[in-house]
N, C-alpha and C positions, 0 to 999 in steps of 0.2 A: 506632518505626514498624513496622507489620505488613508482612510480606513473604510472597510466595508462591514456593515453590521450583519451578523449572521446568528441564527438560532439553530442549534443542532443538538439532538438528543435532549431537548428541553432546557438547554443552557444557552445564554447569550454571550457572544464573543465579538470583539471588533478586530477584524483582520487587516493588518497593514497591507496596503497596495504597493507591490514591488515591481520594478522594471525588469523585464526579460530582454527587450530590445526597444527601439524607438517607438514601435507601433503596438507592442504587446506588454501588458502589465498583468500580474496575477495577485490574487489575494493570498497572502502567506498564512497557511493554516499549519500550526505547529502544536502537536500535543505533548512534546517534551516538557516535563515539569508541571503539566496541568493534570494532576491526578483526578480531579473531579470530572473533567471532560473525558479523559481516557476511560475511566470506569463507566460513565454513562454511555459513551459510544460503543464500548465493548458489549455492554448489556443489550443495547438496541440491536446491534448486528447479530448477536447470538439468537435473538428472537426470530430472525429471518434466515438464519444459516441452515443449509442442508446438512444431512448426516455426513460426518467426515471421520477419518481416523487421525489425521494430523493437519495442523495449520502450518503454512509456510509464508514468510514475508521476506522482503529485501531489506538489507541494511540501508539506511538507519532509521528513517522516520516511522516505519511500520513496527519497530521493535516493541514500544510500549503497548501498542494495540494488540499485537499477537500474544504477548505475554499475558495481558489482562483477559483477553478472550479465553485463553487456555486455562488460566487460573480460575475464572468464573465457572467454566464448564467442568473443571476437575480433571483436566488432561494432565498427564504426567510428563508430556514431551511436546514441543513444537519445534519447527525447523527455521533456520536462518540462512539466507543466501548472503554471503559476505562480499564486500567490495574488494577485498584482498585476501589472498590465500594466507593461512596462518600455519605456523610450524607444526601444530598438533593435528592438522588436517591430513588425511591419507586418501589416496585414490580419488582425487578431487575431480568433480565435474565443473565445467566452465562454459559460460555464454557471454556474449557482448551485448551491452545495452546503451542506448542514447536517450536521455531524459530531458524534459523541458527545463528543469531546474539545474541541470548540469551542463557545463559548456562543452566538455569533450566526451567521447565515448568512454564507457566504463565496462569492466568485466564483473560478472557475478560468479561466485564460487560456492559450491556445495560440498560439504564433507562427504566422503565416500560412505561412512557409517550411516549418516542420515539418508543418503541415496538408497542404500541397501534396505533400510527400514521402510522406505516409501514404496518399494516394489510391490505392485499389486494392491496398494492401499488407496483409499479415498482421500484426496488432498484438497483442502480449502485454501485458496490463495487470498491473502488479505494485504491491504495497504492503507495508508491514511488518505491519500488522494490519488485518483486515477485521472490522468489528463490525456496525454498522447497515446497511452497504452503500451509504450515501449518497455517500461519496467515490468508491466504485467506480462508482456510477451516473453521477456527474458525468464521470468519465474516459471511460466508455462513450459518453456523449452527445457529448463532444468528438471522439472517434474517429469516431463515426457522422457528425457534421457535416463532418468532414474527408474522408469517403468511404473510411475504412479498414475492414478486416474484423477483428473481434475473434476471435482464435483461442484465447485462454485468459485466465483470471483467476487470479492467483497471489498468495499472501501467506505470510509466515512463520507467522503465527498467525491462527486463526479464533476470534473472541470471541463469546460469547453465541449468539444465533440463527444467526449465520453458520456455525456448526459443522454445521448441518443442511442447508446448501446443497450441492447436488450439482454446481453449476457452478463451484465454486472449488477450486483445488488449493492445499493448505496443508500445512505441516509438523507443526504441533501445535495442539491445542485450548487456548484460554485461557478459563477460567470467569469469571463475574461474581461479585461478593462483596457481602455486607452490611457494616454498620458494624463488626461484630465480626471481620471477615475470614473469615467462613464462606462457602463456595461456595453460590451461589443459582441458578446456571444456566450 
């Protein structure tokens, strides 16, 4: 399997290059199970984070990052937009999202209690990788529906066109690849 060498938050990782379609391949960046990388990335992002009241992320790959950022900062609460409504959720807010790593459209759900807590608060949106911006847009829509104020958008990596966005704070750029593993953007 082809890999892409990457240094992020002072750590070296080899990212497997995975097929999205015949013309597009991505470097698979997964922090699940990598405590060292999650801790280091959370620390580096917090150094650049604006003042906020709550962090929100989308299920699932942003979960360890949001948790670790909140833990390091001493936050008592962070928010999670779920891919499915859960029985315990009440007064649910919902938006639809299409992501580069997901074949079909998905919905994101926010518990009404979390939405109520967000009203009038400064919200920091975080994710592991921002690529097309669709997941980010869905999170922003949930925050806006809840009446929160988005004070920042953060990710460990900006992939493809997201690297050119000036509204995202990120640690490193992640290129896109062709079938030969060559950088295309």
